[in-house]
C-alpha positions in Angstrom: 0.0 0.0 0.0 1.6 3.2 -1.2 -1.1 5.7 -0.3 -0.1 8.3 2.3 -3.5 9.5 3.2 -6.5 7.4 2.1 -9.3 9.7 1.2 -12.5 8.7 -0.7 -10.8 9.4 -4.0 -8.4 6.5 -3.2 -11.1 4.0 -2.3 -11.4 2.6 -5.8 -7.7 1.8 -5.8 -7.8 0.2 -2.4 -10.8 -1.9 -3.4 -8.9 -3.1 -6.5 -5.6 -3.7 -4.7 -7.2 -5.9 -1.9 -10.1 -7.3 -4.0 -12.6 -5.8 -1.6 -16.4 -5.4 -1.6 -17.6 -2.4 0.4 -16.1 -3.6 3.7 -12.3 -3.4 4.5 -11.0 -5.7 7.2 -7.5 -5.3 8.4 -5.3 -5.9 11.4 -2.9 -3.7 13.3 -1.0 -3.4 16.5 -3.0 -0.2 17.5 -6.0 1.7 16.2 -6.0 5.4 16.8 -9.4 7.1 16.6 -9.1 10.8 15.9 -6.2 12.8 14.3 -6.0 15.9 16.5 -3.3 16.8 19.0 -3.6 13.6 21.0 -4.2 11.1 18.3 -1.6 12.4 15.8 1.2 12.5 18.4 0.3 9.0 19.7 0.2 7.5 16.2 3.5 9.0 15.3 5.2 7.8 18.5 3.9 4.3 18.3 4.7 4.0 14.5 8.2 5.3 15.1 8.7 2.5 17.6 7.7 -0.2 15.2 4.0 -0.6 15.9 1.7 -1.2 13.0 -0.7 1.7 13.4 -4.0 2.6 11.7 -5.2 6.1 12.3 -8.9 6.9 11.3 -10.4 10.4 11.1 -14.1 11.2 10.8 -13.5 14.4 8.9 -12.1 15.0 5.4 -8.5 15.9 4.4 -8.2 19.6 3.6 -5.1 21.5 2.7 -4.1 24.9 1.2 -5.3 23.8 -2.2 -8.8 23.3 -0.8 -9.0 25.8 2.1 -11.5 28.6 1.3 -12.0 32.1 2.5 -15.8 31.5 2.3 -16.7 31.6 6.0 -20.0 29.6 5.7 -18.5 26.9 3.5 -15.4 26.5 5.6 -17.4 26.2 8.9 -19.7 23.6 7.3 -16.8 21.5 6.1 -14.1 21.9 8.7 -16.1 22.0 11.9 -18.3 19.6 13.8 -22.0 20.5 13.3 -20.9 23.3 11.1 -19.3 25.1 14.0 -22.5 25.1 16.2 -22.5 22.2 18.6 -25.3 23.2 21.0 -26.1 22.0 24.5 -29.5 20.4 25.0 -31.0 23.6 26.5 -29.4 25.6 23.6 -27.7 28.1 25.9 -24.1 27.2 25.2 -22.4 26.7 21.8 -19.2 24.7 21.3 -16.7 25.0 18.4 -14.7 21.9 17.4 -12.7 20.9 14.3 -13.7 17.9 12.3 -11.0 17.4 9.7 -7.6 15.7 9.4 -5.6 17.3 12.2 -8.7 17.9 14.3 -9.0 21.3 15.9 -5.3 22.0 15.3 -6.1 22.6 11.7 -8.6 25.4 12.5 -7.5 26.7 15.9 -6.0 30.1 16.6 -2.5 29.0 17.5 -2.4 29.9 21.2 0.2 27.6 22.6 0.7 27.7 26.3 1.0 25.3 29.2 -1.1 25.3 32.5 0.2 27.4 35.3 1.4 25.7 38.5 -1.8 26.2 40.5 -3.6 24.0 37.9 -1.0 21.2 37.8 -0.7 21.3 41.6 -4.4 20.6 41.7 -4.1 17.7 39.3 -1.5 16.3 41.7 -3.3 16.9 45.0 -6.9 16.3 44.0 -6.5 13.6 41.3 -3.2 12.0 42.1 -1.5 13.0 38.9 2.1 14.0 39.7 4.8 15.0 37.3 3.0 17.7 35.4 4.7 20.8 36.9 7.0 22.7 34.6 10.0 21.8 36.8 9.2 18.1 36.7 9.4 15.4 34.1 6.8 16.9 31.8 9.0 19.9 31.1 11.2 18.1 28.6 8.1 16.9 26.7 6.7 20.5 26.6 10.0 21.7 25.2 10.1 19.0 22.6 6.6 19.8 21.4 7.3 23.6 21.4 10.3 23.0 19.2 8.4 20.7 16.8 5.6 23.3 16.4 8.0 26.3 16.4 6.2 27.9 19.4 7.3 31.5 19.9 6.0 34.9 21.0 4.0 36.8 18.4 6.3 39.5 16.9 5.3 43.1 17.7 4.7 43.9 14.1 2.0 41.2 13.9 0.0 42.4 16.9 -3.1 43.6 15.2 -5.6 46.3 16.2 -8.0 43.8 17.7 -5.4 42.6 20.1 -4.1 46.1 20.5 -7.3 47.1 22.3 -6.3 44.9 25.2 -2.7 46.2 25.1 -3.7 49.8 25.0 -6.7 49.7 27.4 -5.0 47.3 29.8 -1.9 49.5 30.2 -4.1 52.6 30.8 -5.8 50.8 33.7 -2.5 49.6 35.2 -3.2 46.0 34.2 -0.5 43.7 32.8 -1.2 42.7 29.2 1.2 40.0 28.0 2.2 38.8 24.5 1.0 35.3 23.7 2.9 32.5 22.1 1.7 31.0 18.8 2.8 27.9 16.8 3.7 28.8 13.3 6.6 29.1 10.8 6.4 32.1 8.5 3.1 33.6 9.6 2.1 36.6 7.4 -0.9 37.7 9.4 -3.5 36.7 6.8 -6.2 36.2 9.4 -7.2 32.8 8.0 -6.3 30.5 11.0 -9.9 29.5 11.7 -10.5 28.6 8.0 -7.3 26.7 7.5 -4.0 28.4 7.0 -3.6 28.9 3.2 0.2 29.1 3.3 1.0 26.2 5.7 2.4 28.6 8.3 0.4 27.2 11.2 2.1 24.0 12.4 -1.0 21.8 12.5 -1.0 18.1 13.0 -1.4 17.4 9.3 1.9 19.2 8.7 3.8 17.8 11.7 3.0 14.6 13.6 0.7 13.0 10.9 3.5 13.1 8.3 5.8 11.7 11.0 3.3 8.8 11.5 3.0 8.2 7.8 6.8 8.2 7.3 7.1 5.5 10.0 4.5 3.3 8.2 1.2 4.3 9.7 -2.0 4.0 7.6 -4.1 7.2 7.8 -7.7 7.0 6.6 -10.1 10.0 6.5 -13.9 10.1 6.3 -14.2 7.1 8.7 -16.3 7.5 11.9 -15.8 5.0 14.7 -19.2 3.7 15.7 -18.3 1.0 18.1 -15.4 -0.7 19.9 -15.7 -4.4 20.7 -13.5 -5.5 23.7 -11.4 -8.7 24.1 -7.7 -9.6 24.0 -8.0 -8.4 20.4 -10.3 -5.5 20.0 -12.3 -4.6 17.0 -13.1 -1.1 15.9 -16.1 -0.7 13.5 -16.0 2.5 11.4 -18.4 3.8 8.8 -17.8 6.0 5.8 -18.7 9.7 6.5 -19.1 11.8 3.3 -18.3 15.4 2.9 -21.7 17.1 2.5 -20.3 19.6 0.0 -18.5 17.2 -2.2 -19.9 14.4 -4.3 -18.6 11.0 -3.2 -16.9 8.7 -5.7 -19.0 5.9 -7.2 -16.9 3.2 -5.5 -16.4 3.7 -1.8 -15.5 1.6 1.2 -18.7 1.8 3.4 -17.2 0.1 6.5 -13.9 -0.7 8.1 -13.3 -3.5 10.6 -10.0 -3.0 12.3 -8.6 -5.6 14.7 -5.9 -4.7 17.1 -4.8 -5.4 20.7 -4.6 -1.7 21.6 -7.1 1.0 20.9 -6.4 4.8 21.4 -9.6 6.9 21.8 -8.7 10.5 20.8 -11.9 11.9 19.3 -12.5 14.7 21.8 -14.4 15.5 24.9 -17.7 15.2 23.2 -17.4 12.3 20.8 -15.0 10.3 23.0 -17.4 9.6 25.8 -20.2 9.1 23.3 -18.2 6.4 21.6 -17.3 4.7 24.9 -20.8 4.8 26.1 -22.4 3.3 23.0 -19.7 0.6 23.1 -20.7 -0.2 26.7 -17.3 0.8 28.2 -16.0 2.6 31.2 -17.3 3.5 34.7 -19.9 6.0 35.7 -17.3 8.8 35.3 -17.2 8.5 31.5 -18.9 11.7 30.2 -19.1 13.4 33.6 -17.7 16.7 34.8 -17.5 18.2 31.3 -15.4 21.4 31.3 -16.1 24.0 28.6 -13.6 26.7 29.6 -16.7 29.0 29.0 -16.4 32.3 27.2 -18.5 35.4 26.8 -18.0 38.3 24.3 -18.3 42.0 24.5 -18.3 43.8 21.1 -16.8 47.3 21.3 -17.4 49.9 18.6 -14.6 52.3 17.8 -14.5 55.4 15.5 -11.7 53.9 13.4 -11.2 50.5 11.7 -10.3 47.5 13.8 -10.8 44.7 11.1 -10.8 42.1 13.8 -10.4 39.2 11.3 -7.0 40.5 10.2 -3.7 39.3 11.5 -2.8 36.5 14.0 -6.1 35.9 16.0 -4.7 36.0 19.5 -1.5 37.7 20.4 -2.3 39.5 23.7 -3.7 38.2 27.0 -4.6 39.9 30.3 -4.3 37.5 33.2 -4.9 39.9 36.2 -8.1 38.0 37.1 -6.8 34.5 36.6 -6.4 33.5 40.3 -9.3 35.0 42.2 -8.7 35.1 46.0 -5.8 32.5 45.6 -8.3 29.8 44.7 -6.6 28.9 41.4 -9.8 29.8 39.6 -10.7 32.9 37.7 -10.7 34.4 34.2 -8.5 35.7 31.4 -9.1 38.4 28.8 -8.4 37.7 25.2 -9.9 38.7 21.8 -11.6 36.8 19.1 -11.3 37.3 15.3 -15.0 36.7 14.6 -15.9 37.1 10.9 -19.3 38.5 9.8 -21.4 35.3 10.0 -20.3 34.4 13.5 -20.5 38.0 14.6 -24.1 38.3 13.6 -24.9 35.0 15.3 -23.3 36.1 18.6 -24.6 39.7 18.8 -27.8 39.6 20.9 -29.8 41.8 18.5 -32.2 41.4 15.6 -33.7 43.3 12.7 -32.7 47.0 12.0 -30.5 47.2 15.1 -28.5 44.2 14.1 -28.1 45.4 10.5 -26.8 48.8 11.8 -24.1 47.0 13.8 -23.1 44.6 11.1 -22.8 47.5 8.7 -20.1 48.8 11.0 -18.4 45.4 11.3 -15.0 46.7 10.4 -15.0 49.1 13.4 -15.7 46.4 16.1 -13.4 44.8 18.5 -14.5 41.4 20.0 -13.1 41.0 23.5 -13.7 37.7 25.3 -13.6 36.5 28.9 -12.4 32.9 29.4 -13.3 31.3 32.8 -11.6 28.3 34.3 -14.6 26.4 35.3 -14.8 24.0 38.2 -14.4 26.4 41.1 -17.4 24.7 42.8 -16.0 21.2 42.3 -17.8 19.1 39.8 -19.4 21.1 36.9 -23.0 21.0 35.8 -21.7 19.5 32.6 -21.9 16.0 31.0 -22.0 14.1 27.7 -24.3 11.2 27.2 -25.2 8.8 24.4 -29.0 8.6 24.6 -31.5 7.3 22.0 -28.9 7.1 19.3 -27.7 10.7 19.8 -24.8 12.4 21.5 -26.2 14.9 24.0 -24.3 17.7 25.7 -25.5 19.3 29.0 -23.9 22.3 30.6 -24.8 25.2 33.0 -22.3 27.5 34.6 -22.1 27.2 38.4 -22.4 30.0 40.9 -18.7 30.7 41.5 -17.8 30.3 37.8 -20.7 32.6 36.9 -19.5 35.2 39.4 -16.0 35.0 37.9 -17.5 35.5 34.4 -19.2 38.7 35.6 -16.0 39.9 37.1 -14.3 39.3 33.8 -17.0 41.1 31.8 -16.6 44.1 34.1 -12.9 44.2 33.6 -13.2 43.7 29.9 -15.7 46.6 29.5 -13.3 48.8 31.5 -10.4 47.9 29.2 -12.4 48.5 26.0 -13.7 51.8 27.3 -10.1 52.9 28.3 -9.0 51.9 24.8 -11.5 54.4 23.3 -14.6 52.4 22.6 -17.7 54.5 22.0 -20.3 51.7 22.4 -20.3 48.3 24.0 -22.6 45.4 23.1 -22.9 43.1 26.2 -23.8 39.4 25.8 -26.9 39.7 28.1 -29.9 38.7 26.1 -32.2 41.1 28.0 -30.1 44.2 27.1 -31.9 45.5 24.1 -29.6 48.5 23.3 -25.9 49.2 23.0 -24.2 50.7 26.1 -23.0 54.2 25.3 -19.5 54.9 26.7 -19.0 58.4 28.1 -16.2 59.8 30.2 -16.3 58.3 33.6 -18.5 55.3 32.6 -18.8 52.8 35.4 -19.4 49.1 35.1 -20.0 47.9 38.7 -23.6 47.2 37.6 -22.3 44.2 35.6 -21.6 42.3 38.8 -25.3 42.2 39.7 -26.4 40.8 36.4 -27.8 37.3 36.0 -25.8 34.5 34.6 -28.7 32.1 34.3 -29.0 30.0 31.1 -30.7 31.9 28.4 -29.8 35.3 30.0 -26.0 34.9 29.5 -25.3 32.7 26.6 -21.8 31.2 26.6 -19.5 29.8 24.0 -16.6 27.3 24.1 -13.7 26.2 22.0 -12.0 24.2 24.7 -14.2 21.3 25.8 -12.3 18.9 28.1 -12.5 16.8 31.2 -15.3 14.4 30.3 -13.1 11.3 30.5 -10.9 12.7 33.3 -7.8 11.0 34.6 -7.4 10.1 38.3 -5.5 7.7 40.5 -8.9 6.8 42.0 -11.7 5.2 39.7 -14.3 6.9 41.9 -13.1 10.3 40.6 -11.9 9.4 37.2 -12.6 7.3 34.1 -9.0 6.6 33.2 -5.8 5.9 35.3 -2.7 8.1 35.4 -1.4 6.3 32.3 -4.7 7.2 30.5 -5.8 3.5 30.4 -9.6 3.1 30.8 -10.6 1.6 34.1 -11.9 -1.9 33.6 -10.7 -2.3 30.0 -7.1 -3.3 29.4 -5.3 -1.7 26.4 -8.0 1.0 25.8 -6.4 4.4 26.2 -7.7 8.0 26.0 -5.1 10.4 24.7 -6.7 13.8 24.1 -8.1 16.9 25.9 -11.0 14.8 27.4 -8.6 13.5 30.2 -7.9 17.0 31.6 -9.6 17.0 35.0 -9.9 20.5 36.2 -9.7 23.0 33.4 -6.7 24.8 32.0 -7.0 28.6 31.7 -5.2 28.1 28.4 -5.7 26.3 25.0 -5.4 22.6 25.8 -3.3 21.9 22.6 0.2 21.8 24.2 -1.0 20.0 27.3 -2.6 17.3 25.2 0.4 16.9 23.0 3.0 16.9 25.8 0.9 14.4 27.9 0.2 12.1 24.9 3.8 12.1 23.9 4.9 11.0 27.4 2.1 8.4 27.7 2.7 7.1 24.2 6.4 6.8 24.7 5.8 4.7 27.8 3.3 2.6 26.0 5.7 2.1 23.1 8.3 0.7 25.5 5.7 -1.9 26.6 5.2 -3.2 23.1 5.8 -6.9 23.8 3.6 -6.9 26.9 0.8 -5.0 25.3 0.7 -7.0 22.1 1.2 -10.4 23.7 
């Protein structure tokens, strides 16, 4: 087999080469389900150590020759549920990639590692030592940073959208910091969320997936894992998943049956627990304690152009509220490069007022508050497979909601200090823009409601739904990421993270997966016996 990445276009050749019908049965040492930060790293590491690896991905393979600047089309093709995964009560929306490389193909490049108060909690509460930056994990973080070319955003690429935080924060005596991104040759085209058209962003399909292929791994796109069957040799059943905006070839492989002793589940904090549940796997913690790292947005109108879509999406952060009262929980301030379609979906207005604002789209800054959820212990979040459907439930808890309001107050003050003339708050019962005048105060924000439906939230960082712990009563997988009660089934993605991050989970997932996969690779004879 000489194909590097098997897409639907290659099915005809595969069918001919192996004399197949519409089902492809094959054997491997390990099956990796999902090609994002966890799956790609694991596949590469195992393959480099001599394992026969099959990596399957539900989404399609997109690259610069296919990436489009059409916002609607790109969201529909590159994102799960066209970019609008909704909770069952429809008060929270979640953004996840669904393409080769997972969310790393469409994320905004923010590449950080959890602060010590987060990793200390992993150690003390969940029995997960070794994740502090001065401990063993540091070498893995450095290795990943080097592979992805992680570095601070150059001053010349800090755009006007991020400049609002820098300018307003400094005026208020806060401490804006320059963020780190993962790219090589970024030109600030502002296309990160639609797929980088010049291969500057170091996504998995440019780094660890080629590493896996070079080491002999088989990579198959457009295949959705529907069930895992347990036993000494496991069997993963996957079904063909077409691209809704591209005609499928006449000859396709409708189903794959992959047998292997080891299965790696790396399909995210939403699909991961759903797959395990419909396979009848795991303890009662599978799908529990879903963390969304919830966000809320304030749109700020300025008298001059901002062009929020332009340039690297996130290059500045304000972390002054990140550790409220020494609890390790709080909020960060960042910005978002929302394009017109998403902007109109998030703004809480309709009709003429909405048209007026969208007409001024180029003059808006989008500031966001990110809350580290879990301050009250377990969240009001879970994922369940019920009646043939993946269902997501989430409501923000009291302390997390209070931290969100504190963040919105600080964000409004920063935007006003930077020269905003109007602010559009996310509260659905605020029917007009807030006019900013000299001396505007925002203490009133702290008394607002954060009930579902009054304060809609978004998320691009779902995690924690298959959390790791040394105790099966508080976790679904052990410290080596092996599923309790099921030998040789591992979870290697952001879904293991137990108590939130305060940062993009990409680097944590990759560093942790690299360490766990390297340990697993060293156990080859034992695991494959």
